[in-house]
N, C-alpha and C positions, 0 to 999 in steps of 0.2 A: 727584253733581252739589253743585254750593257754592254756598251762600248767602253772603248779604253781611248782618254785625252791626254795628249802631251801638251803641258803648259809651263809658260818660262816669264811670267810677267804678274800681273795683276792677278790672274786666277790661280796664282800659287797658295794663296789664303784659303782658297775652298780646296785644293788639293791636300794642303797639311790638315784640316780639319777632316778629311777622309782618308789619313794613313797613306798618302801620294808616295809612290816610291822614285827613287832619284833616277832620271834619265840623261841621254844627250844624243841629241841630232846634229849632222852634218848642217853648218848655216853659218848666216851672220846676223846680229841683231843691232838695230837701231832702238835710239831713243830720242824721246824730245823733251825729256824730264817730267813727264806725266805718266807716258807709258811707252812701253818698248814693243817692236813689231819685227815678226820673224822674216828673213828673206833666204830662200834656198837658191843658191847660186848654181849653175850647171856643176861645176869645179869648186872644191870649198878644202881648205886645209883648217878649218877651226870647228870646233863644236860648241853647241848651245846647252848650256847645262837648263834642268826644269825637272818637273815631276812627271809622273805618269798615275792616272787614276780613273776609276771603273764611273760612268756617267750612263744614264737613261738615255735612249733614244728621245724623250720628252726634253730632258734638261738640254740636250743638244741642240733642240730648237729653241729654247730660250737662251742659251750661250750663242747660239747664232745672233738673236736680234741684239744681245749685249753687246758683240761684238762688231756690229754694223754690217752683216753680210749682205743682205737687202740692198744696201746702199754702196756697196761694192769697197768699203775701206778695208773688211779683211776677207779672207777666203779660207772656208774650211777642206782641209787636205787629207789624203793620206800620205803619212811617211813612215820611214822605217829609223828604229832608233838604232844607238849602236850596238845594243845588244840583239837585235835583230827581231823586234817588236813591232808589228804593225799597228800603228795608232793613228787618230784624229789629231789634226794641229791647225789653229790658227795662223796663216802667213799673212803678213803686209801684202795690200793690195793698193786701192787708192788712196790710203793714208801715206804710203811713201811715194807718191808721185812727186816727182823733183826733189827727193830727199838727198842727192848728191850734188845739188847746186848750190853754190854761195848764198849765204843768207837763209837757206833751210833752218827751219827749227830741230831738223832731226841730223844727229852725230851718229857714226858708228862706236858700239862698245868695244873698246880694246881688250884681247883676249891677255887671259894670264899667260904666266910662262910656257905652260903646255899646251897652250892654243885653246884652251875652255873660256867661253864667254857665260858671265853669269849676269842678271839683271837683280837688283835688289827689291 
């Protein structure tokens, strides 16, 4: 059985190789110069741009390991894209602890004038 995954950072290369489709989700994006982390605040007026693509349940398990789910770095959750699709996504969890404190390696990625945030 196939699942759909929304990606916004380092996994975009995998999505591109599988004909990933453009998608956006409401949220904020943090960056530490190596990788990003998605935050899903209760109320948000910005969108995070990414790609959605099909993955198997086995691939999701391997991606959970890659994203450090067992260690609490990221958490895989169901979210809804702006187009109404229900997808999986990895959101920052333990990796963002203290991200908004001075001296943190994390910084918020600024949205473009339309309120869309992208990570290269």
